[in-house]
C-alpha positions in Angstrom: -40.4 9.2 -202.3 -39.0 12.3 -204.1 -36.3 11.6 -206.6 -33.9 14.7 -206.7 -31.8 15.2 -209.9 -28.7 15.4 -207.9 -25.1 16.4 -209.4 -22.9 13.6 -208.4 -19.0 13.8 -207.7 -16.6 11.6 -209.7 -17.8 8.2 -209.9 -15.2 6.6 -212.1 -12.9 5.7 -208.9 -9.9 6.0 -211.0 -8.2 8.8 -208.9 -4.5 8.7 -208.5 -4.6 8.5 -204.7 -0.8 8.3 -204.4 -0.4 11.6 -206.0 -3.4 13.2 -204.4 -1.9 12.1 -201.0 1.3 13.7 -201.8 -0.4 17.0 -202.7 -2.2 16.9 -199.3 0.9 16.2 -197.6 2.5 19.2 -199.1 -0.1 21.2 -197.5 -0.5 19.8 -194.1 2.6 17.7 -193.6 3.1 14.0 -194.2 2.1 12.9 -190.9 -1.2 14.4 -191.1 -2.3 12.4 -194.0 -3.8 9.0 -193.1 -3.7 6.6 -195.8 -3.0 3.0 -194.7 -6.1 0.8 -194.1 -5.0 -0.2 -190.7 -5.0 3.5 -189.7 -8.2 4.4 -191.6 -10.0 1.8 -189.5 -10.3 4.6 -186.7 -12.3 6.8 -189.1 -14.7 4.4 -190.6 -17.8 5.6 -188.7 -19.0 8.3 -186.2 -21.1 7.5 -183.2 -23.5 5.6 -185.3 -21.4 2.5 -185.4 -24.0 0.4 -187.1 -22.7 1.6 -190.5 -18.9 1.6 -191.6 -16.9 2.7 -194.5 -13.5 3.5 -194.8 -12.5 6.7 -196.6 -9.6 6.8 -199.2 -7.7 9.3 -197.2 -7.8 11.3 -194.1 -6.5 14.7 -194.1 -5.7 16.7 -190.8 -5.4 20.4 -191.4 -4.4 23.0 -188.9 -5.7 26.3 -190.3 -8.2 28.0 -192.5 -5.6 28.3 -195.3 -4.8 24.6 -195.2 -8.4 23.6 -195.3 -8.9 25.9 -198.2 -6.0 24.3 -200.2 -7.2 20.8 -199.4 -10.7 21.7 -200.7 -9.4 23.2 -203.8 -7.7 19.9 -204.8 -11.2 18.0 -204.1 -12.9 20.6 -206.3 -10.3 20.2 -209.0 -10.6 16.4 -209.1 -14.4 16.3 -208.2 -13.4 14.2 -205.1 -16.1 13.8 -202.5 -15.2 15.0 -198.9 -16.7 14.7 -195.6 -15.9 17.0 -192.6 -15.5 15.4 -189.1 -14.8 16.7 -185.7 -14.5 14.3 -182.7 -16.8 11.8 -184.5 -19.5 11.6 -181.6 -22.5 12.4 -184.0 -25.2 9.9 -184.0 -26.8 10.1 -187.3 -23.9 8.9 -189.6 -23.4 12.6 -190.6 -19.5 12.2 -190.5 -19.8 8.7 -192.0 -17.1 8.5 -195.0 -18.0 7.5 -198.4 -16.5 5.1 -200.8 -13.4 7.0 -202.5 -13.9 10.0 -200.3 -11.5 12.3 -198.3 -12.2 12.8 -194.7 -11.2 16.0 -193.3 -10.7 16.0 -189.6 -10.7 19.3 -187.8 -9.3 17.8 -184.5 -6.0 19.7 -184.9 -7.7 23.0 -185.1 -8.1 23.5 -181.4 -7.2 27.1 -180.4 -9.3 29.5 -178.6 -8.4 32.5 -180.9 -10.0 35.4 -178.9 -12.0 36.0 -175.6 -14.1 39.3 -175.3 -15.8 39.5 -172.0 -16.8 43.1 -172.6 -19.0 42.1 -175.6 -19.6 38.5 -174.2 -18.1 36.5 -177.1 -15.3 34.0 -178.0 -13.8 33.0 -181.3 -12.8 29.4 -181.6 -11.4 27.0 -184.1 -13.7 23.9 -184.8 -11.6 21.5 -183.1 -12.2 22.9 -179.6 -14.0 20.7 -177.1 -17.4 22.0 -176.1 -16.6 22.1 -172.5 -13.2 24.0 -172.9 -15.2 27.0 -173.8 -16.8 27.2 -170.4 -13.5 26.3 -168.8 -11.9 29.3 -170.7 -14.3 31.8 -169.3 -15.8 30.5 -166.0 -13.1 32.4 -163.9 -14.6 35.6 -165.2 -18.3 34.4 -164.5 -19.3 33.3 -167.8 -20.1 30.2 -169.6 -21.2 28.8 -172.8 -24.8 27.4 -172.8 -25.2 24.6 -175.3 -24.2 21.3 -173.4 -24.7 18.1 -175.2 -24.2 15.0 -172.9 -20.9 14.4 -174.9 -19.8 18.0 -174.2 -16.4 16.6 -172.6 -15.3 15.3 -175.9 -17.5 16.7 -178.8 -16.2 19.7 -180.7 -17.8 23.3 -181.5 -17.3 22.4 -185.3 -19.4 19.1 -184.9 -22.0 21.0 -182.7 -22.3 23.7 -185.4 -22.8 21.1 -188.1 -25.5 19.3 -186.2 -27.0 22.3 -184.4 -26.5 20.5 -181.2 -28.5 21.1 -178.1 -28.2 19.8 -174.5 -29.9 19.9 -171.2 -30.4 23.5 -171.1 -31.7 24.1 -174.5 -35.2 24.6 -173.1 -34.5 28.2 -171.8 -31.4 29.0 -173.7 -31.7 27.4 -177.0 -29.4 25.2 -179.3 -26.2 26.0 -181.0 -27.7 28.3 -183.6 -28.9 30.6 -180.9 -25.3 31.1 -179.6 -23.3 31.4 -183.0 -22.9 35.0 -184.1 -20.8 34.4 -187.1 -18.1 32.2 -188.7 -15.4 32.1 -191.2 -16.1 29.2 -193.6 -14.3 27.5 -196.5 -16.7 26.6 -199.4 -16.6 23.4 -201.2 -14.5 25.1 -204.1 -11.9 26.4 -201.4 -13.1 29.8 -201.3 -12.8 31.7 -197.9 -15.9 33.6 -196.7 -17.0 35.4 -193.7 -20.7 34.9 -192.6 -22.6 36.7 -189.7 -20.8 39.2 -187.6 -19.6 40.0 -184.1 -23.1 41.3 -183.1 -26.5 39.5 -183.0 -29.2 40.3 -185.7 -26.7 41.8 -188.1 -28.5 43.0 -191.5 -28.7 41.0 -194.8 -29.4 37.3 -195.4 -29.1 35.1 -192.3 -26.3 32.9 -193.8 -25.2 31.9 -190.3 -28.6 30.5 -189.8 -28.4 28.5 -193.1 -25.0 27.1 -192.3 -25.4 26.1 -188.7 -27.1 22.6 -188.9 -26.2 22.0 -192.5 -24.2 18.8 -191.7 -21.2 19.7 -193.6 -23.0 19.8 -196.9 -22.2 23.7 -197.5 -18.7 23.8 -196.5 -16.5 23.7 -193.4 -16.4 26.3 -190.6 -12.8 27.1 -189.6 -13.4 30.0 -187.0 -16.6 30.4 -185.1 -17.7 33.3 -182.9 -19.7 32.2 -179.9 -22.0 34.2 -177.6 -21.1 33.4 -173.8 -23.6 34.3 -171.0 -23.0 35.6 -167.5 -23.4 33.1 -164.9 -26.7 33.1 -162.8 -26.8 34.5 -159.3 -28.7 31.4 -158.0 -29.0 27.8 -159.4 -31.0 25.0 -157.9 -31.7 21.5 -159.2 -34.7 19.6 -158.3 -35.0 15.8 -158.4 -38.5 14.5 -158.5 -39.5 10.9 -158.5 -42.7 9.3 -159.8 -44.5 6.0 -160.1 -45.3 6.4 -163.8 -43.2 8.0 -166.6 -46.6 9.5 -167.8 -46.8 11.5 -164.4 -43.3 12.8 -165.0 -44.4 13.9 -168.4 -47.6 15.5 -167.3 -45.5 17.6 -164.8 -43.4 19.0 -167.5 -46.5 20.3 -169.3 -47.9 21.7 -166.2 -44.8 23.5 -165.4 -44.5 25.2 -168.6 -48.3 26.0 -168.6 -47.6 27.8 -165.4 -45.5 30.2 -167.1 -42.3 28.8 -165.6 -39.3 28.3 -167.9 -36.5 26.3 -166.1 -33.0 26.2 -167.4 -33.7 22.4 -168.1 -36.1 19.5 -167.7 -34.9 16.0 -168.2 -36.7 12.6 -167.7 -35.2 9.1 -167.2 -37.2 6.1 -167.0 -36.5 3.2 -164.6 -34.3 1.3 -167.0 -32.0 4.3 -167.5 -32.0 4.9 -163.8 -30.6 1.7 -162.9 -28.2 1.5 -165.8 -26.8 5.0 -164.6 -26.5 3.9 -161.0 -24.9 0.6 -162.0 -22.3 2.6 -164.0 -21.5 5.9 -162.3 -22.6 4.9 -158.8 -24.3 8.5 -158.5 -26.2 7.1 -155.4 -28.7 9.9 -155.8 -31.5 8.4 -158.1 -34.2 6.0 -156.4 -33.8 2.8 -158.2 -37.4 1.7 -157.6 -38.8 5.0 -159.2 -40.7 4.6 -162.6 -39.4 7.8 -163.7 -37.3 10.8 -162.4 -37.5 14.3 -163.6 -34.6 16.7 -163.1 -35.4 20.4 -163.1 -32.9 23.1 -163.0 -34.0 26.7 -162.1 -31.5 29.7 -162.5 -31.7 33.5 -162.3 -31.9 35.9 -159.4 -32.0 34.4 -155.9 -35.5 35.5 -155.1 -37.0 34.4 -158.4 -35.3 30.9 -158.1 -36.8 30.5 -154.6 -40.3 31.3 -155.8 -40.1 29.2 -159.0 -38.7 26.2 -156.9 -41.8 26.5 -154.5 -44.1 26.5 -157.4 -42.4 23.6 -159.2 -42.4 21.5 -156.0 -46.1 22.2 -155.6 -46.9 21.0 -159.2 -44.6 17.9 -158.7 -46.6 16.7 -155.8 -49.8 17.5 -157.5 -48.8 15.0 -160.3 -48.1 12.2 -157.8 -44.4 12.8 -157.0 -43.3 10.6 -154.2 -40.4 12.9 -153.1 -38.8 16.2 -154.4 -35.2 16.9 -153.3 -33.0 19.8 -154.4 -29.3 20.6 -154.5 -27.9 24.2 -154.5 -24.2 23.3 -153.9 -22.3 23.1 -157.2 -20.9 19.6 -156.3 -24.4 18.3 -155.6 -25.8 19.7 -158.7 -22.9 18.1 -160.7 -23.6 14.8 -159.2 -27.3 15.0 -160.2 -26.5 15.9 -163.8 -23.6 13.4 -163.9 -26.0 10.4 -164.0 -28.0 12.0 -166.8 -25.1 12.9 -168.9 -23.7 9.3 -168.7 -26.9 7.6 -169.7 -26.1 6.6 -173.2 -22.8 5.2 -172.2 -24.5 3.5 -169.2 -26.7 1.4 -171.7 -23.5 -0.5 -172.6 -23.9 -2.4 -169.3 -27.4 -3.5 -170.2 -27.0 -4.3 -173.8 -24.1 -5.1 -176.3 -25.6 -2.5 -178.8 -28.2 0.2 -178.8 -29.8 2.4 -181.4 -30.8 6.0 -180.4 -33.3 8.0 -182.1 -33.9 11.8 -181.8 -37.4 12.9 -182.4 -39.3 15.9 -180.9 -42.9 16.2 -180.1 -45.3 18.9 -178.5 -44.9 18.7 -174.7 -48.7 18.1 -174.5 -48.2 14.8 -176.4 -45.5 13.5 -174.0 -47.8 11.0 -172.1 -49.5 9.7 -175.2 -46.2 9.3 -177.3 -44.5 7.4 -174.4 -47.4 5.1 -174.2 -47.2 4.5 -177.9 -43.5 3.9 -177.8 -44.1 1.2 -174.9 -46.7 -0.4 -177.4 -44.2 -0.3 -180.2 -41.5 -1.8 -178.0 -43.7 -4.8 -177.3 -44.7 -5.3 -180.8 -41.2 -5.3 -182.0 -39.9 -7.3 -179.1 -37.0 -4.9 -178.2 -36.7 -3.0 -174.9 -36.7 0.8 -175.2 -35.0 3.1 -172.6 -36.2 6.6 -172.4 -34.2 9.5 -171.4 -34.7 12.8 -173.0 -34.9 16.6 -172.9 -38.5 16.7 -171.7 -38.7 20.5 -171.5 -38.6 21.0 -175.1 -40.1 17.6 -176.1 -36.8 16.1 -177.6 -37.0 12.4 -177.2 -34.0 10.0 -177.3 -35.6 6.4 -177.0 -32.6 4.0 -176.9 -33.5 0.7 -178.5 -31.4 -2.1 -177.0 -30.4 -5.0 -179.2 -27.6 -7.4 -180.1 -26.0 -6.7 -183.5 -24.5 -10.1 -183.7 -27.9 -11.4 -184.0 -28.7 -11.7 -187.8 -31.4 -9.3 -189.0 -31.7 -7.5 -185.5 -30.4 -4.2 -186.9 -33.0 -4.2 -189.7 -35.7 -4.6 -187.1 -34.5 -2.1 -184.7 -34.1 0.5 -187.6 -37.7 -0.3 -188.5 -38.8 0.3 -184.9 -37.0 3.7 -184.7 -38.6 4.7 -188.1 -41.9 4.0 -186.4 -41.1 6.2 -183.7 -40.1 9.1 -185.9 -43.2 8.6 -187.8 -45.1 8.8 -184.6 -43.3 12.1 -183.6 -44.3 13.7 -187.0 -47.9 12.4 -186.7 -48.5 14.2 -183.3 -46.8 17.6 -184.8 -43.3 17.0 -184.1 -39.9 16.5 -186.0 -37.6 13.8 -187.0 -34.6 15.5 -185.2 -34.0 17.8 -182.4 -30.2 18.0 -182.4 -28.7 14.9 -183.7 -29.2 15.8 -187.3 -30.3 13.8 -190.3 -27.3 12.4 -191.7 -27.3 9.1 -193.4 -29.6 7.6 -190.7 -32.9 9.5 -191.2 -32.9 11.1 -194.7 -35.4 8.6 -195.9 -37.8 10.1 -193.3 -37.4 13.7 -194.6 -40.5 13.1 -196.8 -42.6 12.5 -193.8 -42.2 16.1 -192.8 -41.5 17.9 -196.0 -43.2 18.2 -199.3 -41.4 17.6 -202.6 -41.4 21.6 -203.1 -39.6 21.9 -199.7 -37.1 19.4 -200.4 -36.4 20.7 -203.9 -35.8 24.1 -202.4 -33.4 22.8 -199.9 -31.5 21.2 -202.7 -31.3 24.6 -204.7 -29.7 26.2 -201.7 -27.2 23.3 -201.4 -26.4 23.8 -205.1 -25.6 27.5 -204.6 -22.8 26.5 -202.0 -21.7 23.2 -203.6 -22.6 23.0 -207.3 -20.5 20.0 -207.8 -22.0 17.9 -205.0 -18.8 17.1 -203.4 -19.5 18.2 -199.8 -20.9 15.4 -197.9 -23.0 14.0 -200.7 -26.0 11.5 -200.1 -26.6 12.9 -196.7 -29.6 14.8 -195.5 -31.9 14.8 -198.5 -33.7 11.6 -199.6 -33.1 9.8 -203.0 -35.0 6.8 -204.5 -32.9 4.5 -202.4 -33.2 3.8 -198.6 -31.7 5.2 -195.3 -28.0 4.2 -194.8 -27.3 5.0 -198.6 -23.6 5.2 -198.9 -23.2 3.2 -195.8 -22.3 -0.4 -195.2 -24.3 -2.2 -192.4 -21.7 -3.6 -190.1 -23.6 -6.8 -189.3 -20.4 -8.8 -188.9 -17.7 -6.4 -189.1 -16.6 -7.7 -192.4 -16.4 -5.5 -195.4 -14.0 -5.1 -198.4 -10.9 -3.3 -197.7 -8.9 -1.7 -200.4 -5.3 -1.0 -200.1 -4.5 1.8 -202.4 -0.9 2.4 -201.5 
């Protein structure tokens, strides 16, 4: 394991939190500084609930200037800070650290500018993903990145994690739709990166910043690209007797030169969990797997593509292929897929989700290997994923109340990630690295690669106060800086 010589924030734990809280309150208002341990419980974890740690303080700024003033105090005192949006991340990226300040951007929820002529909008980081499409749909536009959590996840969080969604196959992930941003550096300086046009000259600082998981600063205004709605959209649902047949269909569709808007696979476990939860009444419960394929574009183009895709589905053994063109029917088909993670709560008290990426041609092999790993470790794995771009989301079902279960499940998840790398893939497609997967970074990158990443980080954050201990590996293990929540008991420190 690479041992990086990392600068560290103040470790003496002797901060005068009362005085610091008063300074923050003078900037954002007293009601927007959370300081009691009872209130801090709401911020002790993100969507990766297996690890929990209360921050010393939570600050909720409402403007770029307020973020800047708060970070200047953190820089002066060498206090570690962690940025957080809606808290829906799944890799522990927004997990607080001991004696850190959590900076929550949920009050920054204004859509600042809408420019239909140039197909762009400017938003604050607390704007919910789905709000962007709602704001522009009346004029025939939409925002393409659509994570399953789009009704609650924020644009700021999407930028931090470089989130994707069901349409990332054709339209890309967040980085493909961010033109520029106003950011606040860890020392409080305010800078503009990118521009209002694609492919601006100079260093691609926007590309570096998107996906940096809060380690380079905080975005406070984000310029997004919006797209014109397609003339025709059709969603196909094909059901198969094996997951492998559905995976082969995905490879064959792409090999045929067809690029659907999205292709998603759900296995039988996921299908039944969704039907039990949202009662979509559109997924065949006895299917080993279903494949959802959305085709969009000109009407004549969609009709021809649908015909060819149906032929490929049947050639791979599809039992039936149905289609939906009506907006309500299409929404119903996608509703189940986007509720899949939440639906697992009906099947298991806890689940652990991973986010590996593999070449599409390896889908069949990798799914078979995941099944073997499931049998070896004794924990069921539900598969639901962005099949079109090979982004797997295996959900490992377990009970956190069982002593030692989390450690075994984490080991199983790690083996799945290593498998993804072995076949030429990646340890993350859209959920980020965070605290959860940093110990697997050396599976993908050499020591020189990781050292170079650290150099970039040092340029933006020389005092290592911006989300330290995340992303890059250290001699210790995954979850460093986190406290496993085996029995929901941990030390509470009342600082006030």
